[in-house]
C-alpha positions in Angstrom: 5.9 -32.5 7.6 5.9 -29.0 6.3 8.7 -26.4 6.0 8.7 -23.7 8.7 7.1 -20.5 7.6 8.9 -17.2 7.9 6.9 -14.1 8.8 7.8 -10.6 7.6 8.9 -9.7 11.2 11.4 -12.6 11.2 12.8 -12.0 7.8 16.3 -10.5 7.6 16.3 -6.9 6.6 19.0 -5.3 4.5 21.2 -2.7 6.2 20.5 0.8 5.0 23.1 2.9 3.3 24.5 0.2 1.2 25.1 -2.3 4.0 26.9 0.1 6.4 25.8 0.5 10.1 23.6 3.4 10.9 25.1 6.5 12.6 27.7 8.9 11.3 31.0 10.1 12.7 29.1 12.5 15.1 27.2 9.6 16.7 30.4 7.5 17.0 32.3 10.4 18.6 29.4 10.9 21.1 29.5 7.3 22.0 33.3 7.4 22.6 33.0 10.5 24.7 30.2 8.9 26.7 32.4 5.8 27.4 35.3 8.1 28.4 33.0 10.0 30.8 31.9 6.7 32.3 35.5 5.6 32.9 36.3 9.0 34.3 33.4 8.8 36.7 34.4 5.3 37.7 38.0 6.3 38.5 36.7 9.3 40.5 34.4 7.0 42.5 37.2 4.5 43.1 39.5 7.1 44.5 36.7 8.4 46.7 35.9 5.0 48.0 39.5 4.0 48.9 40.2 4.8 52.5 43.6 6.6 52.9 43.5 8.3 56.3 47.3 8.8 56.4 47.3 10.7 53.1 44.1 12.6 53.4 45.3 15.5 55.5 48.7 15.8 53.6 47.0 15.9 50.2 44.4 18.3 51.5 47.1 20.7 52.7 49.0 20.3 49.4 45.9 21.0 47.3 45.1 24.2 49.3 48.8 25.4 49.2 48.7 25.1 45.4 45.8 27.7 45.2 46.9 30.6 43.0 50.2 28.8 42.3 51.6 29.8 45.7 54.0 26.8 45.8 55.4 27.5 42.4 55.8 31.2 43.1 57.6 30.4 46.3 60.0 28.1 44.5 60.5 30.7 41.7 61.4 33.3 44.4 64.0 30.9 45.8 65.5 30.2 42.4 65.7 33.9 41.6 68.2 34.3 44.5 70.3 31.3 43.5 72.2 32.6 40.5 71.9 33.5 36.9 70.7 30.2 35.4 68.2 29.5 38.2 66.9 33.0 37.8 66.3 32.4 34.1 64.5 29.2 35.0 62.3 31.1 37.5 61.4 33.6 34.8 60.6 30.9 32.3 58.5 29.1 34.9 56.5 32.2 35.9 55.9 32.9 32.2 54.6 29.4 31.7 52.2 29.8 34.7 50.8 32.9 33.1 50.1 31.2 29.8 48.7 28.1 31.5 46.4 30.0 33.8 45.0 32.2 31.0 44.5 29.2 28.7 42.7 27.1 31.4 40.5 29.9 32.9 39.8 32.1 29.9 39.5 29.4 27.2 39.2 25.8 28.5 36.7 26.3 31.3 34.6 28.7 29.3 34.5 26.4 26.2 33.8 23.1 28.0 31.8 24.2 31.1 31.9 20.8 32.7 30.2 20.7 36.1 32.2 19.9 39.2 31.9 16.4 40.7 29.2 15.6 43.2 31.5 15.1 46.1 28.7 14.3 48.6 27.1 11.7 46.3 30.5 10.0 45.9 30.9 10.1 49.7 34.3 11.7 49.7 35.3 11.8 53.3 35.2 15.2 55.0 38.8 14.9 56.1 39.8 15.4 52.4 37.6 18.4 51.8 38.9 21.7 50.4 36.6 24.5 49.3 34.7 23.5 46.1 35.6 26.0 43.4 32.7 27.7 41.6 34.4 27.6 38.2 34.0 24.9 35.6 35.8 21.6 36.3 37.5 21.1 32.9 40.5 21.4 32.7 42.3 21.5 36.1 43.9 24.9 36.4 46.0 23.9 39.4 47.4 21.0 37.4 48.0 23.1 34.3 49.9 25.8 36.2 52.0 23.3 38.2 52.9 21.2 35.2 53.7 24.3 33.1 56.0 25.6 35.9 57.8 22.2 36.3 58.2 21.7 32.6 59.6 25.2 31.9 61.9 25.3 34.8 63.1 21.7 34.1 64.0 22.6 30.5 66.2 25.6 31.7 67.4 23.9 34.8 67.5 20.1 34.2 68.4 19.1 37.8 65.0 20.5 38.9 63.0 18.6 36.4 62.4 15.4 38.5 61.5 17.0 41.9 59.3 19.6 40.3 57.6 17.0 38.1 56.9 14.8 41.1 55.5 17.8 42.9 53.2 18.7 40.0 52.0 15.2 39.8 51.1 15.2 43.5 49.3 18.5 43.0 47.3 17.0 40.2 46.4 13.9 42.1 45.4 15.9 45.2 42.7 17.6 43.1 41.1 14.2 42.5 41.7 13.0 46.0 40.0 16.0 47.6 37.0 15.5 45.3 37.1 18.8 43.3 38.1 17.3 39.9 37.7 14.3 37.8 40.8 12.4 36.7 40.1 13.6 33.1 40.2 17.2 34.2 43.7 16.6 35.6 44.9 14.8 32.5 43.7 17.6 30.3 45.4 20.2 32.7 48.7 18.3 32.4 48.6 18.4 28.6 47.7 22.1 28.7 50.6 22.7 31.1 53.1 21.1 28.8 51.8 23.1 25.8 51.9 26.3 27.8 55.5 25.7 28.9 56.5 25.1 25.3 54.8 28.3 24.2 56.4 30.3 26.9 59.9 28.9 26.2 59.4 29.6 22.5 58.4 33.2 23.2 61.4 33.6 25.4 63.8 32.2 22.8 62.4 34.6 20.2 62.9 37.6 22.4 66.4 39.0 22.4 68.1 39.1 25.8 68.9 42.4 27.4 72.6 42.0 26.5 71.8 41.3 22.9 69.5 44.3 22.8 72.3 46.5 24.2 74.8 45.2 21.6 72.4 45.9 18.8 71.8 49.4 20.1 75.5 50.0 20.4 76.0 48.7 16.8 73.4 51.2 15.5 75.3 54.0 17.2 78.7 53.2 15.6 80.1 56.1 13.5 79.7 55.7 9.8 82.5 56.5 7.5 81.9 57.7 4.0 84.5 56.2 1.5 84.3 56.9 -2.1 80.6 57.8 -2.0 79.8 54.7 0.0 78.9 54.6 3.6 80.9 52.2 5.7 79.9 51.5 9.2 
């Protein structure tokens, strides 16, 4: 009985680079992004394949009504007529929309340039359809603006936080339900919306109010009295 022979092809080979697996951080990042895209596509397909005839028309109308932030601007107009604090909340919300819209459309979409989903291949029912935008898919501008408005208004006017947050969530989901965005686009839009609201609120806090500016102007115009060679004002 002889010992089994081992060919060169069967012999174990040492790992390169001192025993470490091949592939650097770039390859690992690419693999992770590939997995995330696969999950994103699977979630999109699952939503498309789930029959929801009762919700289809409602979410289609909601998604269409959110074009150009029409819903948020309507709410802001109503808040502006409701008193001083609601008016401040409305101004903060509109400012947050401006930041979110610029960030999503001028930066995010131009940097990532993700193609829109193939709604026909996913067999999204026609009852859900809204016009497919021609812009890039990532991030969702509708979601970014809705979340930015809800966050900014909710900070200034806390009782409005929950209903506006629920509305913004519904707007975000409607973009997936109607087939014009992947779930990942909506998630990125939500993060961008929160960041935009924070930036708008910080800018508003750093800007003196009209009353403060008037007081400063009045202080600068106070008469100055010279006492003993020193100017007292």
